[in-house]
KOLKOL-482939 format. One record per residue (C-alpha): residue in one letter; x, y, z. Coordinates in nm, 2 decimals, m for minus. Layout:
<atoms>
(A; (X; Y; Z))
...
</atoms>
This chain:
<atoms>
(M; (9.90; 7.88; 9.97))
(W; (10.10; 7.59; 10.04))
(R; (10.40; 7.72; 9.92))
(R; (10.35; 8.05; 10.15))
(S; (10.31; 7.80; 10.45))
(L; (10.62; 7.63; 10.37))
(T; (10.81; 7.97; 10.35))
(L; (10.67; 8.06; 10.70))
(I; (10.76; 7.74; 10.86))
(N; (11.13; 7.78; 10.71))
(S; (11.13; 8.14; 10.83))
(K; (11.04; 8.04; 11.19))
(K; (11.34; 7.80; 11.19))
(I; (11.58; 8.11; 11.12))
(F; (11.43; 8.32; 11.40))
(E; (11.34; 8.06; 11.67))
(K; (11.65; 8.11; 11.86))
(T; (11.64; 8.48; 11.85))
(K; (11.60; 8.63; 12.22))
(D; (11.84; 8.92; 12.24))
(I; (11.72; 9.26; 12.07))
(K; (12.06; 9.31; 11.90))
(E; (12.05; 8.95; 11.78))
(R; (11.69; 9.00; 11.66))
(N; (11.79; 9.32; 11.48))
(R; (12.09; 9.12; 11.31))
(Q; (11.83; 8.86; 11.21))
(I; (11.59; 9.10; 11.05))
(L; (11.87; 9.27; 10.86))
(K; (12.00; 8.94; 10.72))
(A; (11.65; 8.81; 10.63))
(Y; (11.58; 9.13; 10.46))
(E; (11.90; 9.12; 10.24))
(N; (11.81; 8.77; 10.17))
(G; (11.50; 8.89; 10.01))
(Y; (11.22; 8.85; 10.28))
(S; (10.96; 9.12; 10.28))
(Q; (10.94; 9.33; 10.60))
(H; (10.57; 9.20; 10.63))
(M; (10.69; 8.82; 10.65))
(I; (10.96; 8.90; 10.89))
(A; (10.74; 9.09; 11.12))
(K; (10.49; 8.79; 11.11))
(V; (10.73; 8.55; 11.17))
(L; (10.88; 8.75; 11.49))
(G; (10.53; 8.83; 11.61))
(I; (10.63; 9.22; 11.57))
(S; (10.48; 9.49; 11.38))
(Q; (10.59; 9.57; 11.01))
(P; (10.68; 9.92; 11.12))
(A; (10.91; 9.81; 11.40))
(V; (11.09; 9.58; 11.11))
(N; (11.09; 9.89; 10.89))
(G; (11.25; 10.10; 11.19))
(V; (11.55; 9.85; 11.22))
(I; (11.61; 9.87; 10.85))
(K; (11.57; 10.24; 10.85))
(R; (11.82; 10.29; 11.13))
(K; (12.06; 10.08; 10.97))
(R; (12.05; 10.26; 10.63))
(E; (12.08; 10.60; 10.82))
(K; (12.39; 10.45; 10.99))
(L; (12.56; 10.34; 10.68))
(Q; (12.48; 10.66; 10.52))
(K; (12.66; 10.86; 10.80))
(K; (12.96; 10.64; 10.77))
(S; (12.97; 10.68; 10.39))
(N; (12.94; 11.05; 10.43))
(K; (13.22; 11.04; 10.69))
(Y; (13.45; 10.85; 10.45))
(I; (13.36; 11.09; 10.15))
(M; (13.44; 11.39; 10.35))
(K; (13.77; 11.24; 10.47))
(D; (13.87; 11.14; 10.11))
(S; (13.79; 11.51; 9.99))
(K; (14.04; 11.67; 10.22))
</atoms>
């Protein structure tokens, strides 16, 4: 329990200066890439886990579209 509290305190430091939505989304993605769970990110930011999931899902879809674009371009 103590370790979890320490992680939550450290997590809050990462997000405490986040005001802009785009910046918040970048922070969400960075935290997720660094191994934070969607639940922990949501708890620290005071938003819902589905909101965090939506940010991650949209980024994956965007990367998939870019990937498909390059695959199609290279196959011509």
